[in-house]
N, C-alpha and C positions, 0 to 999 in steps of 0.2 A: 383537882375534882370539886365540881361546886354539888351542893345541896339541891338548888332549883336553879334554871336557866331559863330564862324566858326571850321569846322571841318575838320585839316588837314594842315598842317604848312610847306608844299609844295611851293614853287615858287608861285601859283597860288595863294592861302589861302595867302600868305603872304602880295603878292601885294595888294590883294582886301582890308586887315586891314590896310595897308599903306595909300591906297587911301582915305579909309571909314574917317581913323583918320586923315587925312590930310583937307579933305572936312567938316567932321561933330569934331571938336578939343573937344568938350563937350561931347560925345557922350562914351558911356563905352562899351569896345570891347574885348573879349577874343578868343582865340585860344585854340585849344584843338589837340594834337600832339602825336599819339598813341606810338611813338618810345621814346627812352630815349635822341634823340637831333635830329633835324631836317636833309633834304639832306638824308636820310639813304635809298629812293625810288628812281622815277623814276629822282625828280629834283636833286639828287647828283650821280646819275649814268648814265646821257646822254652821248654824245659825247662831249658837252660843247661847240659846233659850233654857232654861231650866224648867222641863216641864212638869206638872204638876201631880201627873197619873189618875185623868179620869177617861182616857181613850180605851183604857183597857179591861177585858174582860177580867173582873175578880179571881179567876184559875190560872191567869197570864203570871209568867216573870214578871213580864215588864209591869203589872200592876203592884207584885210584892217589892218592887224595888223603887220605884219612882218617887215615892211620896217620901219617903227615909232618905234616898238618895237628893232630892233636890235640898231639903234641909239641913242633910250632911254636908254637900257643895256650901250653901251658904255658911255653913261656920267652917269651913275650910279656910274660904276668903277672907273671913273675918280675923283668924287667926293668922292669915299671913298678908292682910293688910291690901287684898285683891279688893276694885270696886267690883259691886251688884246694882245692878238697873231694877229697882223694884218697883215695873211698871205694870204687873199683873196680867191680866188676859178677857178679852170678851170674845166671846164665840157668839155668831149670829146667824139667823135663818131668813131666806128670802120667800119660802111659801108653807104651807102645811105641812107639806113633809117633810120637811127638813126642820120643822118643830119639834116632829115625833120623832128626829134626831136626836136634838136638843135634851128630849126626854130623858133616850136613852144614855146618851152622855150623862147626865143628872144620876140616871138610876145607879152607871158604875162609878162614878163619883162618890156617892153614898157608900158602895156596897166596898170602896178602896178607902173611905176615911178621909176624903178630899173634901175641903171646904170651897163650897160653890155656892153662888146666889144667884135667884130670879132678878130678873131686870125687865120690866114691863117697857113700851115704848118710850114714853114721859119717862121714868126714869133714866132710863137709855140716854135720853136727847140731854137729861141733867147735867149727867156727867162727863159725857163724851159726846158732844153737840154734833159733830162730823162724822158720825157712825151712824150707820140705819138697820135694822132689824126689821122682824115679819111678827106682829104681837109681842115678842119676849126673846131675849138673850140671857145666857149664861157668862157671871162674873167671876173668874178664878182670880183669888187674892194673891195666890203663893207663885204665882209665875213670874219669872223674873230672867235677866239676859245678864251673862257678862262675856269677858274676851274670853274665847276657848284657848288660842294661844298659848295668853296670857297664864290661864289657869294650867294647862298642859306642862307648861315649863315649868310652874310652881311646884308640881310633883318629880320633875325631874329633880328639882334641888332636893326636895325633902327626902327622897329614897337615896340620894348620895350623901345628906346630914347623918342618915341613919346608917351607911355604912353599907349601903347596896354597890355595887360597882355596875357602871353603865359606860357600855362603849357604841361609840357613834361612828359611822361609815362601815359596819360591819354586816354584809350579806350574806342572806344565807343561802350557802348553796347545795345543801344535800344533808342524809345522815346517815350513818349505819350506827343503827342501835340508839342508845342515847349519844353518840356522839356526833355533836353537829360542826359538818364543814363550812366554812366561810371564808372571804377572800382576807381574812386576817388570821388565817388557820383554825385549827380544830378546838373544841371546847366538849369537855367532857362534865357531864352532870346525871346526877341519881334521878331529878326527874325534870324533863321537858316540859314547859307550858306555853303555847303555841296561840301570841295574842297576832299572828299576823295582816290582820286587816282583811284588804283586799286580796291577800294570798295567803289565807288560812287555809283554805280549802286544799290547795294545793299542798304546801307543809303537812297537813292533814294525811294524806294519801300516802305518803312517804312513810307515814308508819301503821296504815293500814287502815284510817278513819276516812270519815267524809264519802264513802260508798255512794251513799243516796244523793249526795249533795253537790253543787257547782255554785260561787259564786258569779251573779250577773249585774256588772256595774251598772248605776243609773247616774247621771251627772245633775246636781243642783245647781242652779245660778239665780241670783238676786237682781232686780233694778235697784240702784241705789240712790238715794236722795239725802247727798252727802252732809249739806245743812241744815235737813229734817224742814225745807221750805212748807211741805206738806203741815208742819206742826202736829206730826203722831205723837199721841200722851202714853199710849198704852197698846200693845199687841192685838191685830184684832185677825177672825180666824172663821173662816166657815165651817156649815159642817160637813165632816170627813163623809167619803166613802168608809164604812168601817171594813169592807170587805176585803179592801187592797191598804198597803203600809202607807199609803201616801196623804197627806195632810189638807194639800188643796193650796190654792195660793191665798196668801193672808200677806198682812202688814206685821213686820217685828221691827222695835225700835232697840236698838246696840246699846252696848252699855256707854259709849260715847255720844250717846243722843242722836246718832244714823240712823234714818230710819229704810227701810228695805220692803219691794215687793216680790214676792216669789214662795218657795221658789220652783225651778224648774224639776221635771223627773225623766230628764230624755235617757231612753236607754244608750246606753254609751259601747263602743264596740272592743274596748281593750280597758286593761283593769286603772291604766293612769290616764285615760284618756281625757285632759282636763283643757287644752289648745292645740287645735290643728293636728298634725302627726307627731306633735312630741312625744314622747315615750313610747312609742309605736310597737308592738310586739306582733309579727306575723301567728305565731302560734297562739296567741290571746285570741287574735283577731279571727280565726277560723273555730276556736273554738266556742268563742261568747257567738259568734255569727250564726252558728249551727242553732244554739239552743233559743237565740233570737228570732230565728226562721222558723222553727218549731209552735213558738210559742204565736209568733204572728198566724201560721197557719192553721192552727188549733184554734187561735183566738182563746186562748186558757183566759180566766179572770180578767177578759176582755182587754187583752194584749194591743189590739190592730185599734182598736179607738182610742186607748191609753197614747201608743207612740203616734197616732195623727195628732192628736191633742197638746202633747209636749210638744213636738217639732215647733206647732204652730207659735210657742211661745217664745221663739227667738225673735218675733216682732215683736219693737216694744210698744207698740199702739194696741195690740193684742193682749199681751200682757197685762195691761194698765189698766181695759176694760173689764178682766177677768175680777179685779182687785176692785173696781169702780160700783162692784156690785154690793160691797160692803160700807160704801160709804156716801156722803151725801155732798155737799158742795167743797171736800177737800183738793186742795192745789196740788196737781200732780206734775205739772213743770220741772218740779227739781229730780223727778225720778229719769235721771239720763245716762246713766255708767253701769255697767255691767260690773256685779261685786267679781273677786276671785272666786273661780267653779270649784265646787266640791264634787268627791264620788262615793256615793251611798253602796258599802259595800253586800248587796243584798245576796241571799240565800235562796236559792231556788231548788228544791226539790225534783228531780231529776226523771222521776217516775210517773209523780202527780203532774208536774207542770205547774205547781202551786209556789207563789212567792212564800216565804218561812214566815210568820207576824212576829214571833216570838224567840229569844233567845235560845240559839241550842250550843249544848257543851257536850263533847263526848270523850272519855278518859279510859285507860286504863293503869296500872299500876306503876309505870314507867312515864305516861305522857298524858297531857290536856289538851284540848283543842277546843278554844273560843270561837266557835263558826260564824255566828250568825250574834251580833254585837250592833244591831243598827238601831237608828233613832228608838226611843229616848237612852241610847247605852250612856250619852255623855253625862246627863243627871244622874243616871243608873251606879255611873262607877264604882262609888265607895262600898254601897251592900252588895252590888253584883260580884265585887272581887271578894269579898269576904265571904258569902255564899259559894261561888268557886271553891274556896278553901276547905271550908266546911264541908261542903257534898261529896268534894273529886281529889280532895288530898287526907280529911282528918279520918270520914268515914272507912276510905280504903284503908287507910293506917289500922283503924283499930279493926277492922276484920283478919286484919295479917298477924296481929298480935296472939 
């Protein structure tokens, strides 16, 4: 019998395990991971950007955790000798409407306590000659990049050092109460914590949760310039549409000084729809196609135009043309190969047909379900894990005393 059983060894599951073991050293904790190693999905396939926290309204959980998460992850990397590229970020505008968007981002940043600096066109040219903007831009000094796979694997090492049991190649098959059935046998625990990522909603329904939600996968791919022929020196982002959770096509500088353009946000048709028909599931295809068809017909949150525009990004020249709006004479010939695709496990409210923007956690005395841990969940992982424990374990325990 375990005190805590965590399903999923992504960045969130590992941090919850780490935080629990540090708080309760005598507790017996196990983490089950369906793959043969950690970081095979979202935690290892994201951009590696450590976000600063100025995109999110002050009343959101994302705003609450991003600034502190950025600092905490940098400190973890320092302690474990992992490389951080402190390359900063510039957000630029192309017209007056986008300048208004920049001003809204500055207001949000100020409310969230994030350091941001205004740059006029001359300032920007002096710092970054190849980046262009209209009237002004925002500079964020705290944005950085890491190797997400490396960081996630280091958290796996950290929990094993603390005495947490990590079982790989252990697939969740179902549950009866708090007995979890897997391909490696049954595991029993006092409390189950579901960090199943792309499958979190399915697992949650086995426990009576996620009644209003379903995960809709979106595929993200970047175009790579492996040798940074473009001589990119910072991350360059457009003003995003704050009504949807995607940040638009941008330039990212990796920890290895590789530059990237992207990502796409292409609706996928099954949960691990990375390449061709790999991992195809007819059941998932039918379920997801049903909701995507509803979104297409209703055009909820502009899904129809989003789908059209995202599919066009498979054309390299079209994707480059979107990025070139942010730069001047940058050499783009090095952007010639696709990165490893990632899948965003985006939660959809089945009743309102809205993409859920913030983190969603549902729980009772027996189980906790992390249903919407989308970007910037990687950045937020350390304080978010702490909040999950405080709000969904410690508070529920104190109510029962």
